[in-house]
C-alpha positions in Angstrom: 0.2 -18.6 -19.5 -1.9 -16.1 -17.5 -3.5 -13.4 -19.6 -2.5 -10.7 -17.1 0.3 -9.9 -14.7 -0.2 -9.8 -11.0 -0.6 -6.7 -8.7 0.6 -7.1 -5.1 -0.2 -4.3 -2.6 1.9 -3.9 0.5 -0.2 -2.0 3.1 -0.1 -0.9 6.7 0.1 2.2 8.9 3.0 4.6 8.7 6.5 3.2 9.5 5.2 -0.4 9.4 8.0 -1.4 7.0 6.1 -1.2 3.7 9.0 0.2 1.7 11.5 -2.2 3.2 9.3 -5.2 2.6 8.3 -4.1 -0.9 12.0 -3.8 -1.8 12.8 -7.2 -0.3 9.9 -8.7 -2.3 11.1 -7.1 -5.5 14.6 -8.5 -4.9 13.2 -12.0 -4.2 11.1 -12.0 -7.3 14.1 -10.9 -9.4 16.1 -13.8 -7.8 13.3 -16.1 -9.1 13.6 -14.7 -12.6 10.2 -13.0 -12.3 9.9 -9.7 -14.2 8.8 -7.2 -11.5 8.3 -3.5 -11.1 8.0 -1.7 -7.7 5.9 1.5 -7.4 5.4 3.6 -4.3 2.5 5.9 -3.4 2.2 8.8 -2.9 4.4 9.6 -5.8 5.6 13.1 -4.9 7.3 13.9 -8.2 4.0 14.8 -9.9 1.9 18.0 -9.5 -0.7 16.2 -7.4 2.0 14.5 -5.4 3.5 17.9 -4.7 0.2 19.0 -3.2 0.1 15.8 -1.0 3.6 16.5 0.2 2.8 20.1 1.0 -0.1 19.0 3.2 1.9 16.3 5.0 4.7 18.8 5.7 2.2 21.3 7.0 2.7 24.1 4.4 -0.9 23.6 3.0 -4.2 22.6 4.6 -6.9 20.6 2.9 -10.1 19.1 4.4 -10.2 15.3 4.5 -12.3 15.0 1.3 -9.8 16.9 -0.7 -6.8 15.0 0.8 -8.3 11.6 -0.2 -9.3 12.9 -3.6 -5.6 13.9 -4.1 -4.4 10.5 -2.9 -6.7 8.7 -5.4 -5.8 11.1 -8.2 -2.1 10.4 -7.6 -2.8 6.7 -8.4 -4.9 7.6 -11.5 -1.8 9.4 -12.8 0.0 6.0 -12.9 -3.0 3.9 -14.1 -1.7 3.5 -17.7 1.8 2.6 -16.6 0.5 -0.1 -14.2 -1.9 -1.5 -16.9 1.0 -1.7 -19.3 3.1 -3.8 -16.9 0.1 -6.0 -16.2 -0.6 -6.5 -19.9 3.0 -7.6 -20.3 2.3 -10.3 -17.6 4.7 -8.7 -15.2 4.3 -8.6 -11.4 3.7 -5.1 -10.0 4.6 -4.6 -6.3 2.9 -1.4 -4.9 4.1 0.2 -1.6 0.6 1.6 -0.7 -2.3 1.4 -3.1 -6.1 2.0 -3.1 -6.5 0.1 0.2 -4.5 2.7 1.9 -7.0 5.4 0.9 -9.8 3.3 2.3 -8.2 2.6 5.7 -7.0 6.2 6.2 -10.2 7.6 4.8 -12.4 5.6 7.2 -10.0 6.6 10.0 -10.6 10.2 9.0 -14.4 9.8 9.2 -15.2 9.5 5.5 -17.8 7.1 4.1 -16.4 3.9 2.8 -18.6 3.8 -0.4 -17.4 7.3 -1.3 -13.8 6.3 -0.9 -14.3 3.1 -3.0 -15.8 5.2 -5.8 -12.7 7.4 -5.9 -10.6 4.4 -6.8 -13.1 2.6 -9.0 -11.6 1.8 -12.4 -8.0 1.5 -11.3 -6.4 -2.0 -11.7 -7.4 -4.1 -8.7 -4.8 -5.8 -6.5 -4.6 -9.6 -6.7 -3.2 -9.8 -3.2 -3.2 -7.2 -0.4 -0.8 -7.8 2.4 -1.3 -5.7 5.5 1.8 -5.3 7.7 0.3 -5.2 11.2 1.4 -4.4 14.7 0.3 -1.8 17.3 1.0 1.7 16.3 3.2 2.1 19.4 5.6 -0.5 17.9 6.3 1.8 15.0 6.0 5.3 16.4 9.7 5.9 17.1 11.0 4.5 13.8 11.0 7.9 12.1 12.5 9.7 15.0 11.6 13.4 15.1 11.2 13.6 11.3 7.5 12.8 11.2 4.9 14.3 8.8 1.4 15.1 9.9 0.0 11.6 9.6 3.1 9.9 11.1 3.0 12.3 14.1 -0.7 11.6 14.8 -0.8 8.5 17.1 -4.5 8.6 17.3 -4.9 8.5 13.5 -2.4 5.6 13.3 -4.4 3.5 15.8 -7.7 4.3 14.1 -6.1 3.4 10.8 -4.8 0.1 12.1 -8.3 -0.8 13.3 -9.7 0.2 9.9 -7.1 -2.0 8.1 -8.1 -5.0 10.2 -11.8 -4.5 9.8 -11.6 -3.8 6.1 -9.2 -6.7 5.7 -11.8 -9.1 7.2 -14.4 -7.6 4.9 -12.5 -7.7 1.6 -10.1 -10.7 2.2 -6.8 -8.9 2.7 -4.1 -10.9 4.3 -2.6 -9.7 7.6 1.1 -10.2 8.1 2.6 -10.0 11.6 5.1 -7.1 11.3 6.1 -7.0 15.0 8.9 -9.6 14.4 12.2 -8.9 12.7 12.6 -7.8 9.1 13.6 -11.2 7.8 10.8 -13.0 9.6 8.3 -10.6 8.1 9.9 -10.9 4.7 9.5 -14.7 4.9 5.8 -14.3 5.6 5.4 -11.9 2.7 7.3 -14.2 0.2 5.3 -17.2 1.4 2.0 -15.4 0.6 3.3 -14.2 -2.8 4.5 -17.8 -3.6 1.0 -19.1 -2.9 -0.5 -16.4 -5.2 2.0 -17.3 -8.0 1.3 -21.0 -7.6 -2.5 -20.4 -7.8 -2.0 -18.6 -11.1 0.2 -21.3 -12.5 3.4 -19.4 -12.0 5.1 -21.4 -9.3 8.6 -20.3 -8.3 
């Protein structure tokens, strides 16, 4: 038996389908009798999450450094809960994780080393899956109800580029998200199956 559970991060630019694919992966793991917990970031229910929401909705302004400190702090709030799941050998599926802060932070002009240090000490993902397609493919998915980041097409393209460059640097796996939901889901579950098999937890 593995001594620790597994942490799978589902990443990508806004409207790439992260929540949908995280939910489908959670359901698939349940169907395979794997104990799984899904977590989404930002978690807006906390005090820090509320500040993030206020910025994204345009009611507060923060410089990039403060924004990314808030995004990181929001994950630190859940550190113990994630560790508890992993200690119980469960699978934790995270809709956005530390890698999101790196990609968006680089796209916002912040130093990569500084961004990495904000997240240092958090549980590391065993597998990072980046749902990828041109930002133009996702832009209309949210209709007119877009927050600041979702409405910034330039930021989305810069972030996509950052995801691909950082993925090559850190070994993240890129998933073609331009196809349909079920096709993308199959690619995601195939990748997670390989991870489970490599850890002696074949399903």
